[in-house]
N, C-alpha and C positions, 0 to 999 in steps of 0.2 A: 396167235391171229384171234381176236374177241370173238365172240360168239355173234356181236352185233356187226362186227365187220365180216364173218363168214355168211351171215344172213342176207346182209347186203349184196354180197359178192354174187350170192346163190340167187336174190332177186333181181338183181341187174343185170347177171348173164344170161338169164332167162328174160328180161325184156329187151335186150339186146339182138339176142337170137329171134326173138320173132320181128322187130322191128327189119332184122337184113331177111326173112322170109319175104316180107312187104316189097322191101327194095329188088330184092331179086323176083319177083315176080313182074316188075317192070321191065326188067332187060329184053331188048328185043321188039319191043312194042312199038311203033310209030307214032306219031301225032294223033292221026285216026282214031287210032286204036285206045290211043288213052283217053281220050274224050266221047267218047260211044256208048250209049247204054247198053248192056248186054243183058240184062235182068228186066221184066217190067216195072218194076218200082221205080228204075228211069235213074240212079244215079252210076255215074264213069268211076272208072279208075282213077282220073286225078281226082275226081270229087271226095274221093275215099281218103286218097292222099293228104287232100286240103282240110278233110275231115280230124282224122288223124293229127294233122298238125296242130290245127284251133281246139278242138274238142278232150282234146287226150294229152299232149304233150303240154301245150303253152297252157291252157286254162286248168289242169290240175297241177302241174309243179310252178307254172311263173307265177300264174294269179293266186287258187287256193293256198299252197305250200309257200313261194315265196311273197305273196302279198303285195304281188303288182296290180292295177288296175286292168279291167277288160277293156281298156280302151281297141283293141284291138280287134273286138269282135265285129263281126257284118251287122249288119242292118238287116233283118228279113224273115222269113219263115226259111228255115232249113240253109243258113245263108252261109253256115260251116262246111257244106256240101258242094258250094257251087263256085265253079271257074271261068272266068269272064273269056271272051274267045280271045281276045288281045293278049291275055297271060299265057307266058310259056311253061310249055311243060318242065321244061329244066329250072325255071324257077318257084316253082310249086313244088318239085321236089327238093331243089337245093332248101327251101324253106323248112320242111321236113326234116333232113338230115340237121338243120341247124338248132333246129326247135328240139330236136333227141340230143343233141350235142349240150345244150342248154340245161336241159334237163338232168342229164347224167351229171352234171356239173353240182346243181343243187342237192341230188342226191347223196354223192360223194358227200358234201359240206355238212349235213346234218344227220343228227343220232336219227334212227329208223323210229323211237317214241316220239318225235319231236309234233307239234299239233298244230293243223292248218293255223295259218295268217289270217285269211278270208275265208271260213268257215259260212256256207250257202242255209238260210230258211229251209228250203225247199229239201234239204237230203232227208230231215226227218220226217217231213208230212208223205215222202216216197220210201219210207220204211228205212233208208241207207242208212249208217253211221261210216263217218271217215274220224275215228279220232285223233291218227296219227299217219306220218310219213308211210309206214309199214304198210297201212291200209289201201293210202293210196295208190303205192308201187302197184301192189297186186291189182287193184282193180283198172288198173292203165295197162297192165300185161294181160289181163281177161279182154279187155276194149281191142287191145292190138291182135289177141290171137284169132279172137273172133272175126275179126276185119281179114285177118291174112285168109283165113276160111272161105269167106265172102270172095277176097281178091283171087283166091284159086277155083272157084267156080266160073267168074268171070274170063280169068284166064284162059279155061278150057276150055270156055263158049268160043273165045274171040279166033284162039290158033290151036287148039287141042293140047296144048302144052301143060304137061300136069306138074303139081312142084314134087309130089310123093307119088311114083308109078303105081300102078297097082296093077 
């Protein structure tokens, strides 16, 4: 196995582990629990899943690395966190799974040093650099792990379930 392949396997394995963490924390929650705001900031668990789907999986892999247009992006402030009342929880979760699978396929198809097809001007203004697929994977991994921690807190407030029992 080449070092590039070993590094890809490591990064992708860790990203998949964080995605599993997200999905595991959804198990056993009913529709009301998935849609309720548990923290003062007002986001819901389904909103967090929508955000991970659009802002992390689809934006970074589909649009930035894959070169696809951002035509999937919803209009409005924080619209990537919103889930309409008539949208089923199952659909939102299925969309996350599908976006993750598409991301995995892209990650597996490109060398880690592949530059983004759609770099954004705002990155440098924000002091950020994403020169290649490797840095994008690390960014999405950190984002997903951070949101998994947010989800742990929300889940414990909802029904006391702890992902890691202390």
